[in-house]
C-alpha positions in Angstrom: -65.7 40.1 119.0 -63.5 38.0 116.7 -62.5 41.1 114.8 -60.8 42.6 117.9 -58.9 39.4 118.5 -57.6 39.4 114.9 -56.6 43.0 115.2 -54.7 42.3 118.4 -52.9 39.4 116.9 -51.9 41.6 113.9 -50.6 44.2 116.3 -48.6 41.7 118.2 -47.0 40.4 115.0 -46.3 43.9 113.8 -44.7 44.7 117.1 -42.5 41.6 116.9 -41.4 42.6 113.3 -40.5 46.1 114.5 -38.4 44.6 117.4 -36.6 42.3 115.0 -35.9 45.3 112.7 -34.6 47.3 115.6 -32.2 44.5 116.6 -30.9 44.3 113.0 -30.4 48.1 112.8 -28.5 48.1 116.1 -26.2 45.4 114.9 -25.5 47.2 111.7 -24.9 50.6 113.4 -28.1 52.1 112.1 -29.6 55.1 113.7 -33.2 54.1 113.3 -33.2 51.4 115.9 -34.6 53.6 118.6 -37.5 54.6 116.4 -38.3 50.9 115.6 -38.3 50.1 119.3 -40.7 52.9 120.0 -43.0 51.7 117.2 -42.8 48.2 118.4 -43.8 49.2 121.9 -46.7 51.3 120.5 -48.1 48.3 118.6 -47.6 46.1 121.6 -49.7 48.5 123.7 -52.4 48.7 121.0 -52.7 44.9 120.9 -53.1 44.8 124.7 -55.8 47.5 124.6 -57.8 45.5 122.0 -57.6 42.3 124.0 -58.7 44.2 127.1 -61.7 45.7 125.3 -62.6 42.2 124.2 -62.5 40.9 127.8 -64.7 43.9 128.9 -67.3 43.1 126.2 -67.4 39.4 127.3 -68.1 40.4 130.9 -71.1 42.5 130.0 
């Protein structure tokens, strides 16, 4: 149970770092900003899935 929460927090932090990197790339006219936004969104969704699995396990 605690492992899922730690995994979700790591995914949220990774997502935040990808978003920050995307903002920095857009400000310096880089072309990888869109890729970083997509990766950040993916990790954000993964973190939400892990938290949702934790809630389902608590209800059982």
